[in-house]
C-alpha positions in Angstrom: -34.9 20.0 39.2 -33.3 22.8 37.1 -31.1 25.4 38.6 -33.3 28.6 38.4 -30.6 31.1 39.4 -28.5 29.9 36.4 -31.5 30.4 34.1 -32.2 33.8 35.5 -28.5 34.7 34.9 -28.6 33.4 31.4 -31.8 35.4 30.7 -30.2 38.5 32.1 -27.1 38.0 29.9 -29.1 37.4 26.8 -31.3 40.5 27.4 -28.2 42.6 27.9 -26.7 41.4 24.7 -29.9 42.1 22.9 -29.9 45.6 24.3 -26.3 46.0 23.1 -27.2 45.1 19.5 -30.3 47.3 19.6 -28.2 50.2 20.7 -25.7 49.4 18.0 -28.4 49.3 15.4 -29.7 52.7 16.5 -26.3 54.2 16.6 -25.4 53.0 13.1 -28.7 54.2 11.7 -27.9 57.7 13.1 -24.3 57.8 11.8 -23.8 59.3 8.4 -21.0 59.1 5.9 -20.2 62.8 6.5 -19.9 62.1 10.2 -17.5 59.2 9.5 -15.3 61.5 7.4 -15.3 64.0 10.3 -14.2 61.3 12.7 -11.5 60.2 10.3 -10.1 63.7 10.2 -10.0 63.5 14.0 -7.9 60.3 13.7 -10.3 58.3 15.8 -9.2 54.7 16.4 -11.3 52.0 14.6 -12.8 54.4 12.1 -11.9 52.1 9.1 -14.2 49.3 10.4 -17.0 51.8 11.0 -16.6 53.1 7.5 -17.0 49.6 6.1 -20.2 49.2 8.1 -21.7 52.6 7.0 -20.8 51.9 3.3 -23.3 49.0 3.4 -25.6 50.3 6.2 -28.7 48.5 5.2 -27.0 45.0 5.2 -25.4 45.6 8.6 -28.5 47.0 10.2 -30.4 43.9 9.0 -27.8 41.7 10.6 -28.0 43.6 13.9 -31.8 43.5 13.7 -31.9 39.8 13.3 -29.4 39.1 16.1 -31.2 41.5 18.5 -34.6 39.8 17.7 -33.2 36.3 18.2 -31.6 37.3 21.6 -34.8 39.1 22.6 -36.9 36.0 21.9 -34.4 33.8 23.7 -34.4 36.0 26.7 -38.2 36.0 26.8 -38.4 32.2 26.5 -35.8 31.8 29.4 -37.8 34.2 31.6 -41.0 32.4 30.8 -39.4 29.0 31.6 -38.2 30.3 35.0 -41.7 31.4 36.0 -43.2 28.1 34.8 -40.7 26.1 36.9 -41.3 28.2 40.0 -43.6 27.0 42.8 -46.7 28.8 41.4 -49.5 27.5 39.3 -49.2 27.5 35.5 -51.8 30.3 34.8 -50.1 32.7 37.3 -46.7 31.8 35.9 -47.8 32.7 32.4 -49.3 36.0 33.6 -46.2 37.0 35.5 -44.0 35.9 32.5 -46.0 38.1 30.1 -45.9 41.1 32.5 -42.2 40.8 33.2 -41.2 40.1 29.6 -43.2 43.1 28.4 -41.7 45.5 31.0 -38.2 44.2 30.3 -38.8 44.5 26.6 -40.1 48.0 26.8 -37.5 49.4 29.3 -34.4 47.3 28.8 -34.8 46.6 25.1 -36.8 49.6 24.0 -36.3 52.9 25.7 -32.8 52.4 27.2 -30.8 51.1 24.2 -32.6 53.4 21.7 -31.8 56.4 23.9 -28.2 55.4 24.4 -27.8 54.6 20.7 -28.9 58.2 19.8 -27.1 60.0 22.6 -23.8 58.1 22.2 -24.0 57.2 18.6 -20.3 57.8 17.8 -18.9 55.7 20.7 -21.5 52.9 20.4 -21.2 52.7 16.6 -17.4 52.4 16.9 -17.8 49.6 19.5 -20.4 47.8 17.5 -18.7 48.0 14.1 -16.0 45.3 14.6 -18.7 42.9 16.1 -21.0 43.5 13.2 -18.3 42.8 10.7 -17.3 39.6 12.5 -20.9 38.1 12.6 -21.9 39.4 9.1 -20.6 36.4 7.1 -22.7 34.1 9.2 -25.8 36.1 9.8 -26.2 38.0 6.5 -27.0 35.0 4.4 -29.8 34.1 6.8 -31.0 37.7 7.0 -31.0 37.9 3.2 -33.1 34.8 2.8 -35.6 36.0 5.4 -35.8 39.4 3.7 -36.5 37.7 0.4 -39.3 35.6 2.0 -40.7 38.8 3.7 -40.7 40.6 0.4 -42.4 37.7 -1.3 -45.2 37.7 1.3 -45.6 41.5 1.3 -47.8 43.1 -1.4 -46.0 45.5 -3.7 -42.3 45.9 -4.4 -40.1 45.1 -1.4 -36.6 46.3 -0.4 -33.8 44.1 -1.7 -31.7 44.6 1.5 -34.6 44.9 3.9 -36.6 47.9 5.1 -34.2 48.6 8.0 -32.3 51.6 6.6 -34.2 53.4 3.9 -34.9 57.0 2.8 -38.4 56.4 4.2 -36.9 56.2 7.7 -35.3 59.6 7.2 -38.5 61.1 5.8 -40.3 60.0 8.9 -37.7 61.5 11.1 -38.0 64.8 9.1 -41.8 64.7 9.6 -41.4 64.1 13.3 -38.9 66.9 13.6 -41.4 69.3 12.0 -44.1 68.1 14.3 -41.8 68.8 17.3 -41.1 72.3 16.0 -37.4 71.4 15.5 -37.6 72.5 11.8 -40.1 74.7 9.9 -42.7 73.3 7.5 -40.8 75.0 4.6 -37.6 73.2 5.6 -39.4 69.9 5.8 -40.8 70.3 2.3 -37.4 71.2 1.0 -35.8 68.1 2.5 -38.6 65.9 1.0 -37.9 67.6 -2.3 -34.3 66.5 -2.1 -35.3 62.9 -1.7 -37.8 63.1 -4.6 -35.2 64.7 -6.9 -33.8 61.2 -7.7 -37.2 60.1 -8.9 -37.5 63.2 -11.2 -36.3 63.1 -14.8 -35.2 65.9 -17.1 -38.4 66.1 -19.1 -40.3 66.9 -15.9 -38.2 70.0 -15.1 -37.3 71.3 -18.6 -38.7 74.3 -20.5 -40.6 72.5 -23.3 -39.7 73.1 -26.9 -42.8 75.1 -27.5 -41.6 77.7 -25.0 -38.0 77.9 -26.2 -36.5 81.2 -27.4 -33.9 80.5 -30.1 -32.0 82.3 -32.9 -30.9 81.2 -36.4 -27.2 80.8 -36.9 -27.2 83.3 -39.8 -28.3 86.2 -37.6 -25.9 89.0 -36.7 -24.5 89.8 -33.3 -26.7 92.9 -33.2 -29.8 90.8 -33.8 -28.7 88.4 -31.1 -28.1 91.0 -28.5 -31.4 92.6 -29.3 -33.2 89.3 -28.9 -31.3 88.7 -25.6 -32.2 92.1 -24.1 -35.9 91.8 -25.2 -36.4 88.2 -24.1 -34.4 88.5 -20.9 -32.2 85.4 -21.6 -28.4 85.6 -21.4 -28.0 82.2 -23.1 -29.9 81.4 -26.3 -29.8 78.2 -28.4 -28.6 78.6 -32.0 -30.5 76.6 -34.6 -29.7 75.4 -38.1 -32.5 74.3 -40.3 -35.1 74.1 -37.5 -35.5 73.8 -33.8 -34.5 70.1 -33.9 -31.1 71.2 -35.3 -29.5 73.0 -32.4 -25.9 73.7 -33.4 -24.8 75.6 -30.3 -25.6 78.2 -27.6 -24.7 81.9 -27.8 -23.9 83.8 -24.6 -24.7 87.4 -24.1 -21.4 88.0 -22.3 -19.5 86.7 -25.3 -21.4 89.0 -27.6 -20.8 92.0 -25.3 -17.1 91.3 -25.1 -16.8 90.9 -28.8 -18.7 94.2 -29.5 -16.6 96.0 -26.9 -13.4 94.9 -28.6 -14.7 95.7 -32.1 -17.8 97.9 -32.5 -18.2 96.9 -36.1 -18.6 93.2 -35.2 -22.2 93.7 -34.2 -23.1 94.2 -37.9 -20.5 92.1 -39.7 -20.2 89.0 -37.6 -22.7 86.2 -37.2 -23.8 84.3 -34.1 -22.3 81.0 -35.3 -18.9 82.6 -35.0 -19.3 83.1 -31.2 -21.6 80.3 -30.2 -20.4 77.6 -27.8 -21.0 73.9 -28.1 -24.4 72.7 -26.8 -24.6 70.2 -24.0 -27.1 67.5 -24.8 -28.9 65.2 -22.3 -31.6 62.5 -22.7 -35.1 63.4 -21.4 -35.0 60.3 -19.2 -31.9 61.4 -17.2 -32.6 61.6 -13.4 -32.5 65.2 -12.2 -30.0 64.6 -9.4 -27.5 63.0 -11.8 -28.1 65.8 -14.3 -27.4 68.5 -11.7 -24.1 66.8 -10.8 -23.1 66.4 -14.4 -23.9 70.0 -15.2 -21.8 71.1 -12.2 -18.9 69.0 -13.3 -19.1 70.1 -16.9 -19.5 73.8 -15.7 -22.5 74.3 -18.0 -25.6 76.3 -17.1 -27.9 75.2 -19.9 -28.5 71.7 -21.4 -30.5 70.7 -24.5 -33.0 67.9 -23.7 -33.3 65.3 -26.4 -36.3 62.9 -26.7 -36.2 59.2 -27.6 -36.3 60.0 -31.4 -33.4 62.4 -31.3 -35.5 65.5 -31.6 -35.3 68.6 -29.3 -37.7 68.1 -26.3 -36.7 71.3 -24.5 -34.1 73.1 -22.4 -33.1 72.6 -18.8 -31.0 74.9 -16.6 -29.5 74.5 -13.2 -32.2 76.9 -11.8 -34.9 74.6 -13.2 -33.5 71.7 -11.1 -33.0 73.9 -8.0 -36.6 75.0 -8.2 -37.6 71.3 -7.6 -36.0 71.7 -4.2 -36.6 75.3 -3.1 -39.7 76.1 -5.1 -40.5 78.7 -7.7 -37.8 81.4 -7.9 -39.8 84.6 -8.6 -38.6 87.9 -9.9 -38.5 90.8 -7.4 -40.9 92.8 -9.6 -43.5 90.0 -9.9 -47.0 91.0 -8.8 -50.3 89.2 -8.9 -52.1 91.4 -11.4 -55.8 90.9 -12.2 -56.6 88.8 -15.2 -58.3 91.7 -17.0 -57.7 95.4 -16.4 -59.6 97.9 -18.5 -57.4 100.9 -19.1 -59.8 102.9 -21.2 -62.2 102.7 -24.2 -61.2 99.6 -26.2 -57.9 99.3 -24.3 -57.2 96.3 -22.0 -54.3 94.8 -20.2 -54.9 91.1 -19.8 -52.9 88.1 -18.4 -51.2 86.1 -21.0 -52.8 83.0 -19.3 -56.3 84.2 -19.9 -58.5 81.6 -21.5 -59.1 82.1 -25.2 -62.8 81.7 -24.9 -63.0 84.4 -22.1 -60.9 86.7 -24.3 -63.2 86.2 -27.3 -66.2 87.0 -25.1 -64.5 90.1 -23.7 -63.7 91.8 -27.0 -66.0 90.0 -29.4 -63.5 87.9 -31.3 -64.5 85.0 -33.5 -62.1 82.6 -31.7 -62.6 79.3 -30.0 -60.1 77.2 -28.0 -61.5 74.1 -29.6 -61.0 75.3 -33.1 -57.5 76.8 -32.5 -56.3 73.8 -30.4 -54.9 76.1 -27.7 -56.4 77.2 -24.4 -54.6 80.5 -23.5 -53.9 83.8 -25.2 -50.1 83.2 -25.0 -50.5 79.8 -26.7 -52.6 81.4 -29.4 -50.0 84.2 -30.1 -47.2 81.6 -30.2 -49.2 79.6 -32.7 -49.8 82.7 -34.9 -46.2 83.8 -34.7 -44.8 80.3 -34.9 -42.4 81.2 -32.0 -42.7 82.4 -28.4 -43.6 86.0 -28.1 -41.1 88.3 -26.4 -41.6 91.9 -25.0 -42.5 94.3 -27.9 -43.9 91.6 -30.2 -47.2 92.7 -31.7 -49.9 91.2 -33.9 -53.2 92.5 -35.3 -56.2 90.1 -35.4 -59.7 91.1 -36.4 -59.0 94.8 -35.9 -57.4 94.3 -32.4 -53.7 94.9 -31.8 -52.0 92.5 -29.3 -48.7 93.8 -27.8 -46.6 91.5 -25.5 -45.4 93.5 -22.5 -42.8 92.9 -19.8 -41.6 89.4 -19.1 -42.2 88.1 -15.6 -40.6 85.4 -13.5 -37.3 83.7 -13.8 -38.1 82.1 -17.1 -39.1 85.5 -18.5 -42.4 84.4 -19.8 -44.7 87.1 -21.0 -46.9 88.1 -18.1 -49.4 90.6 -19.6 -50.5 91.6 -23.0 -51.9 95.0 -24.1 -54.9 94.9 -26.3 -56.3 97.9 -28.1 -58.4 98.7 -31.1 -56.5 99.1 -34.4 -57.4 100.5 -37.8 -54.7 98.4 -39.4 -55.5 95.2 -41.3 -54.7 91.9 -39.7 -50.9 91.4 -39.7 -48.0 90.2 -37.6 
């Protein structure tokens, strides 16, 4: 006959150890590297071991998960064995075992350790860290093998170090925080955008080449400052032979300083005398790395190069930040109607109006299929062979098109004034 009290004691010890490892896993999941640095500044004892655990959080969480699961299973088996060996029939013993193991698992191994791990995360993680480091050499090879088997059996791409500490866990926590009214929906979206930034590449946030404003290196400082004031850009790429040959970037502040020091320079000096070196990046560069590199290099604008070495577009720090905070609008931006009739044969239209709608409005012989563009701004850019800026005008089929004030952070033309003209077609 077995000694039931000893088995009950063993089951209790095993369940307590399982609860300890579950609490440790929860505490380590909650502990961040920034929190470890804060504890280090407070000269907390044992912080070095905790830092080692946090530096490889996924591995150590997998170790704790496996140990806790093994102890939980062992405790459940011991409790079941105790009931079976009691003086009751087998069916009743199994029913009691299921009930008790479920209650113990929910309260002792679920609610209690998870709550303690979150409430006392600093203390528990410091206590758990040396134990985790001690058992890792033995447990991690087993956990790694089991993770590999689990990934092989799971459809899709698995997690190399297991799904126990991933960005998905943090995203779920953010969603739960929003549902509990801890954070606002806008804050939740912003946090999700931060996670997604690492999956975004430069070509997805850049201003495409077709929308670039540039200046030839042989232009004078006066022409450059005029272009800057009209377009609204304070940094303008300088090109050589064509837009694939970007030789530098000219800054409005450099031009202004030079003209302030020598008023004659605006007519006598060329932009290539004042331009700065361009900063080039591949179009496949992750946006989060690009942001860090631009901050380190202290550059605001980068030229994006495609796989063939040609210019794909431009990217600024604001373009990357917009991926996190959303569109940065100008304080004067308004949602104007697409077509506003100002008088007989005078219209103010949105630059994004469809070319076919415009042709129907003013009786033009134009078609988006024939021209290969869909919008009025695209059509004007095609005719001008460059992006229109405020004040740019062109006459087509007896109608004069005048680009008006730029709108938004990227200073795109928002509206275009259209009026009947007696002049022949010309740019």
